[in-house]
Backbone as a ProteinNet text record, in pm:
[ID]
protein_1_A
[PRIMARY]
MARPGRPRGAASAVRESIGTARQAGCTGTLILRGDSAFYNAGVIAACRDNDTRFSVTAKLDPRVKAAIAAIDEDAWTPIKYPRAIFDEQAGSWVSDAQVAEIGYTAFTTKKGKAAGARLIVRRVKMRNEQAGCGQDELFPAWRYYPIFTDSPYTLIQAEAHHRDHAVQEQVNADLINGPLAHMPSGAFTTNAAWLTLTAITHNLLRGLGSLASAFHAKARGATLRRHFIVVSARLARHGPADGRGHLTLHLPQRWRWQPAWTGAFTATHDPPAFAAA
[TERTIARY]
19720	19743.7	19735.1	19768.9	19779.1	19639.7	19608.6	19496.7	19487.7	19376.5	19364.9	19439.9	19550.4	19612	19721.5	19768.5	19873.4	19928.6	20025.9	20119.5	20214.6	20235.7	20315.6	20303.3	20417.8	20423	20333.8	20295.9	20236.6	20335.3	20458.9	20554.6	20581.3	20613.4	20654	20519.6	20407.5	20291.8	20256.6	20309.9	20300.5	20407.4	20518.3	20635.6	20575.7	20517.1	20473.2	20372.8	20256.4	20178.9	20183.8	20276.5	20347.7	20404.3	20500.4	20557.3	20481.4	20362.7	20257.1	20200.5	20163.9	20071.4	20163.4	20305.1	20385	20408.9	20419.3	20427.9	20294.2	20170.7	20063.6	20029.8	20124.9	20119.3	20100.5	20075	20036.9	20161	20134.3	20255.5	20234.9	20113.1	20083.7	20127.9	20051.2	20085.8	20034.9	20100.8	20031	20011.8	19898.7	19885.1	19805.3	19882.4	19871.2	19730.3	19612.8	19525	19497.2	19514.8	19488.2	19460.3	19420.1	19361.1	19501.9	19475	19585	19662.1	19638.3	19715.2	19844.7	19824	19947.7	20026	19981.8	20070.5	20195.2	20296.9	20412.9	20522.6	20639.7	20751.5	20802.4	20792.5	20816.3	20731.8	20578.8	20530.6	20555.8	20555.6	20593.7	20713.4	20818	20944.3	20921.8	20851.4	20818.8	20760.1	20681.1	20598.9	20711.9	20773.6	20880	21007.7	21052.6	21154.6	21090.9	20969.3	20913.2	20828.4	20854.4	20798.6	20625.5	20569.1	20432.3	20403.2	20274.3	20233.2	20174	20117.9	20066	19943.2	19831.2	19748.2	19691.6	19716.4	19696.7	19641.6	19536.5	19465.4	19552.5	19611.4	19690	19636.4	19696.8	19669.9	19671.2	19557.2	19550.3	19625.4	19771.7	19856.6	19899.4	19967.7	19972.8	20040.1	20136.9	20200.8	20093.6	20032.3	19918.5	19823	19765	19678.6	19760.9	19866.8	19939.1	19936.2	19978.6	19970.3	19827.8	19715	19591.2	19547.4	19592.5	19554.4	19628.7	19712.6	19816.4	19742.7	19653.7	19587.7	19488.5	19511.5	19439.1	19290	19212.1	19073.3	19011.3	19080.6	19037.1	19070.5	19167.6	19206.7	19101.7	19013.7	18922.8	18818.4	18802.1	18708.4	18604.5	18481.9	18327.1	18337.6	18312.3	18269.7	18127.4	18064.6	17945.5	17956.6	17877.1	17875.9	17742.1	17755.4	17603.2	17518.6	17628.6	17543.6	17608.2	17525.1	17568.4	17664.8	17771.5	17863.8	17839.7	17847.2	17838.3	17961.5	17918.9	18040	18025.6	18114.9	18121.5	18109.6	18219.1	18243.4	18121.5	18062.2	17917.1	17808.9	17793.3	17701.2	17571.8	17587.1	17504.5	17564.6	17483.9	17507.7	17564.5	17645.9	17703.2	17693	17638.8	17640.4	17721.2	17785.3	17894.9	17996.2	18103.3	18225	18301.3	18427.6	18522.9	18664.1	18743.8	18885.6	18976.2	19100	19203.6	19330.2	19457	19573	19708	19825.4	19909.1	20024.9	20157.1	20271.9	20309.2	20357	20375.2	20500.8	20569.7	20699.2	20641.9	20632.4	20598.1	20723.9	20708.3	20806.8	20967.1	20945.6	21071.5	21150.1	21067.9	21144	21214.8	21220.1	21276.1	21392.3	21503	21632.8	21650.6	21651.6	21663.1	21542.5	21428.7	21292.9	21188.6	21233.6	21160.9	21096.2	20960.3	20911.5	20809.6	20830.4	20760	20637.4	20534.1	20395.9	20307.5	20188.2	20090.4	19994.7	19940.4	19857.2	19699.4	19635.8	19466.2	19377.2	19317.2	19228.8	19089.7	18990.2	18859.4	18781.8	18713.8	18665.9	18503.6	18428.8	18276.8	18255	18145.7	18081.6	18003.3	18042.6	17956.1	17820.8	17746.3	17605.6	17578.5	17494	17473.6	17338.4	17334.5	17215.7	17147.2	17173.7	17083.9	17038.4	17060.2	17029	16884.4	16806.4	16671.4	16603.8	16675.9	16645.3	16690.4	16739.5	16784.8	16928.5	16995.2	17144.4	17230.9	17200.2	17290.9	17432.6	17512.9	17670.5	17710.4	17834.7	17898.4	17992.3	18046.1	18128.3	18116.4	18150.8	18149.2	18244.2	18200.1	18294.3	18294.8	18460.7	18454	18535.8	18484.2	18572.9	18680	18777.3	18897.5	18921.1	18949	18977.9	19121.2	19220	19357.8	19410.6	19469.3	19530.3	19668.2	19743.4	19898.8	19921.1	19938.7	19966.2	20056.1	20088.9	20178.7	20128.8	19976	19891.3	19934.4	19913.5	19921.8	19808.9	19699.6	19595	19559.6	19442.8	19425	19380.9	19335.8	19298	19170.3	19047.4	18924.6	18945.8	19018.7	19038.6	19095.1	19188	19282.9	19188.3	19097.5	19025.9	18929.3	18842.7	18762.3	18812.3	18937.8	18997.3	19013.7	19058.3	19109.6	18980.1	18858.2	18754.7	18710.4	18710.3	18667.8	18735.4	18845.9	18901.3	18795.9	18702.2	18601.6	18509.9	18517.1	18429.3	18497.8	18620.6	18691	18683.1	18689.2	18689.7	18528.3	18421.4	18307.1	18296.3	18356.9	18374.7	18410.6	18545.2	18617.8	18516.7	18455.3	18381.4	18261.9	18217.3	18097.2	18143.3	18272.6	18323.6	18381.4	18416.7	18440.8	18315.5	18187.6	18076.9	18017.1	18075.5	18012.3	18112.4	18142.9	18227	18354.3	18432.3	18540.6	18564	18448.2	18446.1	18497.7	18504	18545	18691.3	18755.3	18904.5	18977.9	19104.8	19202.1	19192.6	19213.3	19224.8	19367.1	19391.1	19553.4	19600.7	19535.4	19618.8	19579.3	19712.1	19717.2	19621.7	19621.2	19584.3	19402.5	19377.8	19209.3	19170.7	19270.2	19214.3	19231.4	19312	19324.9	19187.3	19153.8	19008.5	18899.8	18908.4	18787.9	18793.4	18910.2	18894.8	18856.8	18898.1	18835.2	18706	18641.9	18482.8	18418.1	18495	18425.2	18442.8	18509	18526.4	18401.2	18385.8	18296.4	18156.3	18127.9	17995.6	17956.2	18066.3	18043.2	17971	18083.1	18040.1	17912.9	17869.7	17749.4	17608.5	17643.3	17548.5	17514.8	17634.3	17627.9	17547.3	17574.6	17510.1	17345.4	17344.4	17189.5	17111	17192.8	17123.3	17096.4	17194.1	17158	17049.6	17027.6	16921.9	16789.6	16810.7	16665.3	16580.1	16666.6	16611.4	16742.8	16675	16828.2	16839.9	16739.5	16789.8	16877.7	16846.3	16961.1	17091	17095.2	17206.9	17314.5	17253.2	17355.3	17342.8	17264.2	17252.9	17394.8	17389.2	17488.9	17479.5	17608.6	17573.5	17490.7	17472.5	17400.2	17252.1	17232.8	17078.3	17046.2	17136.5	17103.6	17094.5	17174.5	17167.7	17020.9	16975.3	16832.5	16731.6	16729.4	16624.9	16593.7	16750.2	16722.2	16787.5	16844	16911.9	16803.1	16838.5	16741.7	16616.2	16531.3	16395.8	16322.4	16218	16117.3	16008.4	16062.9	15965.1	15934.3	15837.3	15787.8	15808.7	15867.8	15894.3	15802.7	15735.9	15618.8	15658.4	15653	15682.7	15526.2	15531.9	15400.3	15447.8	15366.1	15370.6	15415	15482.5	15528.8	15637.6	15656.6	15766.2	15903	15901.7	16057	16109.4	16060.7	16148.1	16101	16012.5	15972.9	15886.1	15835.1	15746.4	15813.5	15749	15820.7	15825.5	15868.3	15893.5	15821	15774.6	15691.1	15751.3	15798.2	15847.2	15746.1	15683.7	15563.4	15644.6	15652.1	15714.6	15588.3	15634.5	15572	15479.3	15347.8	15249.3	15266.7	15232.8	15243.5	15377.2	15478.6	15593.6	15665.6	15726.5	15754.7	15855.3	15932.1	16030.5	16015.8	15892.2	15851.1	15898.2	15841.4	15875.3	16015.4	16112.8	16245.2	16317	16271.3	16293.4	16255	16135.2	16086.7	16148	16181.5	16255.5	16383.4	16463.2	16581.9	16583	16499.3	16434.5	16439.8	16357	16292.6	16441.2	16521.4	16619.5	16764.9	16732.4	16847.4	16797.9	16653.3	16616.9	16502.5	16485.7	16396.4	16257.2	16165.1	16028.9	15995.8	15881.3	15839.1	15758.1	15782	15732	15589.6	15525.1	15360.5	15320.6	15206.1	15138.4	14987.3	14943.2	14801.5	14703.8	14593.7	14505.9	14444.3
-7217	-7158.5	-7261.6	-7237.3	-7323.7	-7363.2	-7465.7	-7530.3	-7521.3	-7496.8	-7481.2	-7617.3	-7600.6	-7692.9	-7754.4	-7717.5	-7778.9	-7646.5	-7578.6	-7500.3	-7514.4	-7622.6	-7681.6	-7592.4	-7494	-7422	-7288.8	-7248.4	-7127.3	-7019.1	-7036.4	-6905.9	-6907	-6984.2	-6985.2	-6919.9	-6941.3	-6918.2	-6756.6	-6711.9	-6601.8	-6496	-6541.5	-6490.1	-6440.9	-6556.2	-6536.1	-6456.9	-6438.2	-6357.6	-6212.7	-6180.4	-6050.6	-6001.7	-6109.6	-6059.4	-6049.6	-6103.9	-6097	-5962.8	-5925.4	-5782.1	-5678.5	-5671.3	-5580.7	-5549.4	-5676.9	-5664.6	-5586	-5637.5	-5567.7	-5440.8	-5357.2	-5229.7	-5168.4	-5277.8	-5209.6	-5165.9	-5058.6	-4968.2	-4908.4	-4949	-4903.1	-4994.6	-5008	-5091.4	-5214.7	-5329.4	-5473.8	-5528.9	-5588.9	-5657.5	-5791.6	-5889.5	-6036.1	-6063.7	-6105.5	-6153.7	-6286.2	-6386.9	-6538.4	-6612.4	-6718.6	-6794.1	-6869.8	-6928.2	-7011.4	-7106.6	-7146.1	-7224.1	-7133.3	-7007.4	-6899.8	-6852.4	-6908.5	-6886.9	-6955.7	-6930.1	-6981.1	-6895.5	-6917.9	-6849.8	-6810.2	-6900.7	-6879.4	-6775.8	-6776	-6675.4	-6552.8	-6526.5	-6396	-6356.8	-6433.4	-6389.1	-6336.1	-6403.3	-6377.8	-6230.8	-6199	-6051.9	-5980.1	-6005.3	-5876.1	-5862.5	-5961.9	-5971.4	-5907.4	-5881.2	-5818.7	-5692.9	-5636.5	-5516.1	-5509.7	-5624.2	-5634	-5675.3	-5601.5	-5634.2	-5755	-5797.5	-5920	-5928	-6008	-6009.6	-6157.8	-6235.7	-6400.8	-6428.6	-6546.2	-6570.6	-6663.7	-6643	-6715.9	-6852.1	-6932.5	-7082.7	-7039.7	-7105.5	-7092.2	-7202.3	-7178	-7257.1	-7202.6	-7258.6	-7247.4	-7096.6	-7062	-6910.3	-6818.8	-6830.6	-6752.5	-6717.8	-6837.2	-6821.2	-6754.7	-6764.5	-6697.4	-6558.1	-6505.3	-6369	-6299.1	-6393.5	-6342.2	-6325	-6405.9	-6397.8	-6272.9	-6237.4	-6122.6	-5996.4	-5971.1	-5862.1	-5809.6	-5676.3	-5613.1	-5621.4	-5658.1	-5664.6	-5526.8	-5397.8	-5253.4	-5237.8	-5332.6	-5307.1	-5325.9	-5422.2	-5463.4	-5345.7	-5361.2	-5234.8	-5289.1	-5245.5	-5300.2	-5262.9	-5355.6	-5326	-5388.8	-5308.5	-5356.3	-5369.8	-5472.8	-5499.7	-5455.8	-5346.8	-5301.1	-5431.6	-5491.9	-5631.1	-5765.7	-5822.4	-5929.7	-6025.6	-6113	-6205.5	-6330.2	-6426.4	-6570.2	-6616.4	-6686.7	-6736.6	-6904.7	-6931.3	-7076.7	-7189.2	-7165.1	-7232.1	-7226.8	-7099.5	-7114.2	-7162.6	-7147.4	-7173.7	-7077	-6949	-6857.8	-6706.2	-6595	-6477.9	-6379.6	-6331.2	-6212.2	-6067.4	-5995.5	-5848.9	-5757.8	-5832.7	-5748	-5828	-5796.1	-5838.1	-5752.7	-5790.4	-5707.8	-5719.2	-5632.8	-5631.8	-5573.2	-5629.6	-5569.2	-5610.9	-5562.1	-5589.9	-5606.8	-5674.3	-5678.8	-5753.1	-5670	-5699.1	-5851.7	-5909.7	-6051.2	-6105.2	-6189.5	-6229.7	-6409.2	-6408.3	-6550	-6618.6	-6767.5	-6868.2	-6836.6	-6815.5	-6806.9	-6950.3	-7035.3	-7184.2	-7214.9	-7125.5	-7143.1	-7042.4	-7105.7	-7033.9	-6921.1	-6814.2	-6682.1	-6621.8	-6708.3	-6657.7	-6628.5	-6568	-6488.3	-6350.6	-6355.9	-6229.9	-6134.3	-6008.2	-5953.9	-5873.7	-5841.3	-5784.5	-5764.4	-5739.1	-5707.1	-5833.2	-5854.6	-5979.3	-5911.5	-5892.5	-5837.6	-5970.1	-5962.6	-6064.2	-6024	-6107.7	-6061.5	-6159.4	-6114.1	-6203	-6197.5	-6307.7	-6335.9	-6377.6	-6351.3	-6421	-6530.7	-6646.9	-6772.8	-6744.7	-6828.7	-6835.4	-6926.6	-6875.6	-6980.4	-7050.9	-7148.7	-7242.3	-7267.7	-7253.9	-7294.5	-7161.8	-7023.3	-6911.2	-6909.9	-6975.8	-6954.6	-7048.1	-7147.6	-7226.8	-7225.3	-7093.8	-7055.8	-7087.9	-7107.7	-7165.3	-7033.6	-6913.5	-6809.2	-6817.5	-6749.9	-6765.9	-6683.5	-6731.1	-6659.9	-6550.6	-6593.2	-6503	-6552.4	-6408.8	-6455.7	-6569.5	-6624.3	-6724.8	-6646.3	-6670.8	-6599.1	-6712.8	-6688.8	-6763.3	-6647.4	-6701.9	-6619.2	-6627.5	-6503.2	-6534.1	-6426.7	-6482.3	-6391.3	-6389.9	-6268.6	-6231.7	-6184.9	-6227.5	-6181.7	-6101.1	-5970.6	-5874.5	-5752.9	-5687.6	-5576.2	-5466.6	-5473.4	-5402.1	-5221.9	-5136.6	-4983.7	-4933.2	-5018.6	-4953.3	-4960.4	-4891.2	-4882.7	-5014.4	-5029.6	-5161.5	-5212.4	-5095	-5160.8	-5181.8	-5081.9	-5060.2	-5234.7	-5248.3	-5373.2	-5518.9	-5507.3	-5638.7	-5631	-5524.4	-5528.7	-5580.5	-5514.3	-5539.5	-5674.4	-5760.6	-5879.8	-5975.9	-5957.1	-5997	-6004.9	-5902	-5895	-6020.8	-6072.4	-6169.7	-6292.5	-6319.2	-6415.8	-6391.8	-6291.1	-6248.3	-6331.7	-6310.2	-6378.2	-6554.2	-6612.5	-6720.8	-6783.3	-6693.7	-6751.1	-6745.9	-6677.1	-6694.1	-6809.7	-6844.6	-6978.6	-7084.5	-7071.2	-7198.7	-7203.1	-7097	-7099.7	-7173.8	-7131.3	-7199.7	-7324	-7376.4	-7516.5	-7606.3	-7538.4	-7604.2	-7597.9	-7539	-7521.7	-7587.9	-7504.9	-7544.3	-7590.6	-7541.9	-7582.2	-7745	-7784.7	-7905.5	-8007.1	-7968.3	-8073.8	-8041.6	-7986.7	-7973.7	-8037	-8070.9	-8031.9	-8143.3	-8096.4	-8172.1	-8235.4	-8308.2	-8359.4	-8255.1	-8176.3	-8080	-7941.9	-7857.4	-7732.1	-7650.1	-7665	-7578.1	-7585.8	-7696.2	-7725.5	-7669.2	-7675.5	-7611.2	-7445.6	-7400.5	-7248.8	-7194.8	-7291.3	-7249.4	-7259.1	-7369.4	-7385.4	-7283.9	-7230.1	-7113	-6982	-6958.6	-6871	-6841.9	-6964.2	-6967.2	-6974.2	-7048.5	-7022.9	-6874.2	-6772.9	-6639.4	-6575.3	-6577.1	-6508.2	-6577.1	-6697.3	-6733.4	-6673.5	-6684.4	-6626.3	-6510.2	-6427.4	-6263.9	-6250	-6334.5	-6310.5	-6343	-6450.9	-6499.9	-6431.8	-6370.1	-6255.1	-6138.7	-6089.7	-5984.6	-5996.6	-6136.9	-6169.4	-6165.1	-6233.5	-6221.4	-6071.2	-5992.4	-5850.6	-5787.6	-5788.7	-5758.4	-5829.9	-5948.1	-6003.2	-5959.4	-5955.9	-5907	-5874.8	-5837	-5796.8	-5920.7	-6030.7	-6147.7	-6240.7	-6239.3	-6314.3	-6234.6	-6104.1	-6041.8	-6090.4	-6161.6	-6216.9	-6360	-6422.8	-6564.2	-6631.8	-6773.2	-6855.7	-6878.3	-6918.3	-6950.3	-7063.5	-7179.4	-7322.1	-7252.3	-7128	-7088.4	-7022.6	-6935.9	-6874.2	-6955.4	-7086.8	-7175.3	-7256.5	-7272	-7319.7	-7249.5	-7114.8	-7034.2	-6967.2	-6957.3	-6883.8	-6958.3	-7096.6	-7162.1	-7285.5	-7348.8	-7500.7	-7477.4	-7431.8	-7390.4	-7476.6	-7557.9	-7618.8	-7558.8	-7503.3	-7438.9	-7496	-7447.7	-7549.9	-7418.9	-7444.2	-7398.6	-7408.7	-7313	-7335.2	-7247.4	-7299.8	-7198.8	-7153.8	-7034.6	-7007.4	-6940.1	-6965.3	-6932.9	-7045.1	-6963.3	-7063.2	-7171.7	-7278	-7379.9	-7350.5	-7220.4	-7219.6	-7102.8	-7082.1	-7026.1	-6851.4	-6807	-6687.6	-6648.4	-6744	-6741.7	-6666.4	-6703.1	-6668.3	-6774.7	-6750	-6868	-6818.9	-6880.9	-6866.4	-6946.4	-6873.4	-6964.4	-6939.2	-7070.6	-7086.5	-7123.1	-7041.1	-7055.4	-7147.7	-7208.1	-7300.1	-7210.2	-7250.6	-7172.7	-7172.8	-7032.4	-7017.8	-7056.8	-7022.6	-7019.1	-6930.7	-6937.1	-6843.9	-6738.4	-6786.2	-6707	-6624	-6641.2	-6582.9	-6417.9	-6370.4	-6218.2	-6166.2	-6248.4	-6217.9	-6237.4	-6391.2	-6443.1	-6325.5	-6301.2	-6193.1	-6052.9	-6010.1	-5888.9	-5887	-6008.7	-6009.6	-6004	-6106	-6117.8	-5968.6	-5917.5	-5773.2	-5684.3	-5673.5	-5618.2	-5624.2	-5757.7	-5821.8	-5806.7	-5805.3	-5806.4	-5671.2	-5678.1	-5542.4	-5636.8	-5541.7	-5611.3	-5646.4	-5761.9	-5816.2	-5715.9	-5751.7	-5622.3	-5635.2	-5526.8	-5523.8	-5555.7	-5657.8	-5695.2	-5648.1	-5582	-5566.8	-5666.8	-5681	-5762.7	-5767.2
16192	16335.3	16433.5	16547.3	16641.6	16710.3	16762.6	16791.7	16942.4	17005.6	17179.2	17231.3	17323	17387.6	17268.2	17155.3	17097.5	17035.8	17113.4	17076.1	16948.2	16939.8	16816.3	16688.3	16634.6	16534.7	16550	16643.5	16674.9	16663.8	16717.4	16692.1	16563.6	16470.5	16326	16264.2	16293.5	16234.1	16258.5	16395.7	16434.1	16362.3	16315.7	16268.2	16130.9	16079	15929.4	15923.6	16005.1	15991	16018.2	16116	16123.9	15995.8	15934.3	15808.8	15684.1	15704.1	15590.6	15595.8	15722.5	15761.7	15737.4	15751.2	15725.3	15564.9	15502.8	15350.2	15292.5	15357.4	15316.3	15326.3	15395.8	15425.4	15562.5	15653.1	15786	15853	15882	15948.7	16079.8	16113.3	16266.7	16375.2	16480.7	16590.6	16574.9	16568.3	16543.8	16686.3	16712	16830.5	16819.7	16835.7	16840.8	16963.3	16919.4	17012.8	16993.6	17112.7	17090.4	17204	17191.6	17309.2	17376.1	17489.6	17540	17482.9	17355	17260.8	17225.3	17246.5	17199.5	17314.2	17452.4	17574.6	17593.4	17479.8	17544.7	17487.6	17550.8	17526.7	17380.3	17300.7	17143.2	17090.5	17120.7	17059.6	17112.5	17266.6	17297	17256	17230.2	17173	17039.2	16972	16828.3	16797.9	16896.8	16900.3	16909.8	17022.7	17060.2	16952.6	16923.9	16787.5	16672.1	16652.3	16520.8	16571.3	16673.2	16710.8	16695.7	16772.4	16784	16930.2	16968.8	17110.6	17127.8	17214.9	17244.2	17356	17324.5	17420.5	17408.2	17497.7	17501.8	17643.4	17604.5	17724.5	17811.7	17940.3	18021.7	18074.6	18099.8	18161.3	18318	18373.4	18506.4	18581	18576.2	18644.6	18775.8	18873.2	19008.1	19019.7	18910.2	18948.8	18905.1	18804.3	18743.7	18880.1	18932.8	19056.4	19155.3	19176	19305.4	19288.8	19151	19123.5	19146	19096.5	19091.1	19252.2	19339	19473.9	19530.8	19485.9	19532.8	19499.1	19402.1	19366	19526.5	19524.8	19638.9	19618	19710.2	19692.2	19656	19687.5	19623.9	19493	19440.9	19314.3	19199.9	19220.4	19141.4	19090.9	18974.1	18917.5	18846.3	18879.4	18816.4	18674.4	18585.9	18446.4	18385.1	18314.1	18260.6	18149.8	18080	17933.6	17903.5	17793.6	17740	17653.4	17579.1	17537.9	17597.2	17676.4	17765.1	17676.6	17757.3	17659.2	17725.7	17650.3	17712.1	17776.5	17903.1	17966.3	17956.1	17848.6	17831.2	17949.9	18048.1	18149.6	18245.9	18264.9	18342.7	18271.6	18137.8	18065	18078.8	18069.5	18083.9	18046.5	18026.1	17984.7	18103.9	18074.8	18188.1	18161.9	18218	18190.9	18277.4	18359.5	18465.3	18535.6	18526.9	18596.4	18679.7	18716.3	18788.6	18701.2	18712	18642.9	18708.8	18696.3	18786.4	18717	18738.5	18673.5	18756.4	18764.2	18825.9	18742.7	18770.3	18661.9	18707.9	18603.1	18592.5	18497.7	18562	18459.5	18443.9	18328.4	18253.4	18208.2	18198.6	18157.5	18215.9	18353.6	18435.4	18429.7	18418.5	18432.6	18280.4	18180.6	18049.3	18057.3	18029.9	18031.5	17917.4	17986.1	17863	17818.9	17858.5	17767.9	17872.2	17999.8	18080.4	18027.8	18037.2	17960.5	18083.9	18094.4	18214.5	18122.2	18157.7	18118.2	18205.6	18175.3	18255.7	18242.9	18362.6	18394.6	18417.7	18303.9	18332.3	18356.7	18466.2	18516	18506.8	18434.5	18453.6	18546.4	18649.9	18743.3	18731.7	18723.1	18741.7	18822.5	18894.8	19037.9	18981	19046.4	19009.8	19105.3	19005.8	19065.9	19163.2	19285.8	19363.3	19362.6	19297.2	19272.4	19367.7	19502.4	19623.3	19691	19638.9	19692.7	19720.5	19623.3	19648	19744	19794.2	19899.6	20038.3	20030.6	20190	20210	20112.2	20114.5	20085.9	20152.9	20091.4	20128.6	20022.9	20022.2	20180.6	20212	20307.7	20281	20160.8	20065.2	19918.1	19829.5	19678.8	19649.8	19560.2	19480	19352.9	19265.8	19145.9	19065	18930.3	18792.3	18743.6	18749.2	18680	18535.4	18477	18320.6	18282.6	18301.7	18301.5	18173.3	18104.8	18024.6	18038.2	17948.3	17979.8	17842.4	17857.4	17753.3	17775.9	17680.7	17698.9	17616.9	17608.2	17520.3	17585.5	17496.2	17556.3	17618.1	17580.3	17609.1	17786.6	17843.8	17955.4	18037.4	18120.8	18185.1	18133.7	18126.3	18045	17929.2	17842.4	17700.3	17660.2	17707.7	17704.2	17716.6	17822.2	17841.6	17748.4	17721.7	17629.7	17456	17437.5	17297.3	17304.9	17393.4	17418	17392.7	17445.7	17437.6	17296.1	17227.1	17084.9	16994.5	17032.7	16956.4	16950.6	17038.6	17021.1	16898.6	16849.9	16749.9	16608.6	16588	16467.1	16514.9	16633.5	16685.3	16627.8	16661.6	16612.3	16476.4	16384.1	16265	16225.5	16261.9	16253.5	16263.6	16371.2	16425.7	16311.2	16263.4	16166.3	16058.3	16035.1	15847.4	15900.8	16008.7	16027.7	16031	16060.3	16068.5	15950.7	15846.3	15710.2	15612.4	15523.8	15395.5	15442.7	15555.1	15590.4	15659.9	15663.9	15697.9	15621.5	15506.8	15373.9	15344.9	15445.7	15413.8	15510.7	15496.9	15380.1	15269	15166.8	15038	15014.8	14931.2	14928.4	14830.5	14736.4	14675.4	14704.5	14721.3	14757.7	14700.7	14546.6	14484.1	14509.1	14528.5	14545	14651.4	14770.2	14902.8	14877.4	14779.5	14781.8	14723.1	14626.8	14529.1	14629.3	14695.3	14796.6	14904.8	14960.9	15039.5	15025.4	14849.6	14796.4	14804	14756.2	14761.9	14868.5	14982.1	15106.9	15178.9	15145.3	15178.5	15110.1	14991.6	14909	14963.1	14939.5	15009.8	15145	15243.8	15367.2	15389.3	15302.1	15301.5	15235.6	15129.5	15061	15158.5	15250.8	15325.6	15435.6	15498.7	15609.9	15567.3	15442.4	15381.8	15377.7	15318.9	15309	15434.5	15541.2	15673	15738.2	15698.2	15756.9	15675.5	15568.1	15490.9	15538.5	15588.8	15620.9	15754.6	15850.4	15975.8	16099.8	16172.6	16304.2	16365.7	16370.2	16429.9	16330.5	16191.4	16114.7	16103.8	16124.5	16119.3	16191.7	16321.4	16418.9	16422.9	16356.2	16327.7	16284.2	16354.3	16288.3	16131.7	16088.2	15936.6	15908.5	15998.7	15980.8	16008.8	16098	16066.4	15965.4	15889.9	15761.3	15645.7	15649.7	15558.6	15569.6	15679	15699.2	15650	15690.3	15667.7	15518	15449.7	15323	15221.4	15254	15141.3	15122.3	15210.4	15196.6	15273.9	15152	15196.6	15125.8	15189.8	15135.9	15030.9	14922.5	14836	14715.9	14639.6	14512.8	14407.2	14298.6	14171.3	14085.1	14019.6	13912.8	13800	13671	13566.7	13508.9	13450.2	13370.9	13253.2	13155.8	13044.1	12922.2	12791.2	12725.5	12756.5	12703.4	12746.9	12676.1	12587.4	12548.8	12631.3	12749.3	12832.2	12836.4	12749.7	12766.4	12885.1	12953.9	13046.2	13182.4	13314.2	13450.8	13532.9	13646.4	13747.3	13879.8	13936.8	14084.2	14170.4	14277.4	14398	14509.9	14525.1	14647.6	14769.9	14863.2	14980.8	15077	15182	15281.6	15334.4	15333	15402.6	15537.4	15606.5	15756.1	15801.7	15708.5	15734.9	15823.2	15940.5	16051.5	15962	15894.7	15847	15710.5	15647.8	15515	15521.1	15629.3	15600.5	15586.8	15681.6	15639.9	15530	15451.3	15342.1	15238.3	15240.3	15141.6	15150.4	15245.6	15262.4	15217.7	15253.7	15188.3	15042.9	14993	14815.1	14772.2	14835.3	14788.5	14778.4	14897.1	14881.3	14785.2	14722.2	14623.4	14488	14472.2	14325.9	14280.4	14153.7	14118.2	14160.9	14185.5	14165.9	14057.9	14042.2	13934.4	13851.9	13718.5	13615.2	13625.4	13614.8	13640.3	13500.5	13514.3	13414.8	13388.6	13303.9	13303.5	13291.8	13324.6	13309.1	13146
[MASK]
+++++++++++++++++++++++++++++++++++++++++++++++++++++++++++++++++++++++++++++++++++++++++++++++++++++++++++++++++++++++++++++++++++++++++++++++++++++++++++++++++++++++++++++++++++++++++++++++++++++++++++++++++++++++++++++++++++++++++++++++++++++++++++++++++++++++++++++++++++++

C-alpha cells in the first residue's frame, strides 16, 4: 500500500483491494479509509469506478484551508470522546473537539478528474502554555483535521468511523516494530511464510495480553514481548534425569508483572498435578 507522502501505486493498490474484497464475498457497502497518502485523484476515481465509498485525510493545502474558513461559526458541533484520543501534533490527549462539514470539490486542477464530496473537519483547541502566567488568550486558536469523504453516515458517525482507521495504523506500527522489521526478503515465498507466521504470533500475543490484565490488553507488542516472552526467569528440573520429572520456572523476585504473568499462565494451562506428601 502507499506510504504517507508517497502516493505512487495507491490507485492500483485500491483497485486490487476492492476486487479482492468482492471476490471474498463482501456484498455490502465498501468504504476505503486512508491517510493523506491516499488523497489523490486516482484513488478517488478507483473508488467511484468500483462502487466504493471513500474517507481519506485531506491535505491542508490553500484550497482546503479556504473551504474551512468558509464554514460558519454556528455550524461547529461539539463532540466528546468517552475515551480520550492522542493528538500527535499537540503531543497530548484530547477528550473533546468540534466538528463541521462543507461541500467541497477536489482536484479541480486535474482535467476531467474533479471530484465533489463532503469535507468533514475536526478542530481541536490549541493549548495556551502561558495561560497560567497571566497570558490569557484573546481568542481561541484551533488545529484542524480535514477529511474528504462521500460517506453515507451522519457528520458525527462519519468522523468517528474515519478516526477508527487509526486502530489499524497502530497494528501496522506494532508489526513494523516487530517481526516485519525483517522484511522484505528476496524470495516471495519466504515473505509469504513470514507474513503468515507474523499474523499467527501477533494474534496469540494479543490474546495473551487480554488474558493477563486490562493494561496488557491495550499494551503495544514490544511491551507484551518484554513482559511475557523475554523474561529473566530461571528454569529448574526436578526428579529423574530421564525426563519423568517436572520443570519449575522461577520468576524474578519482587517482579512488578508477576501477577499478570501468572494470571496469563493459569488461564492457558491446566493447574499442576497435586502430589501427596
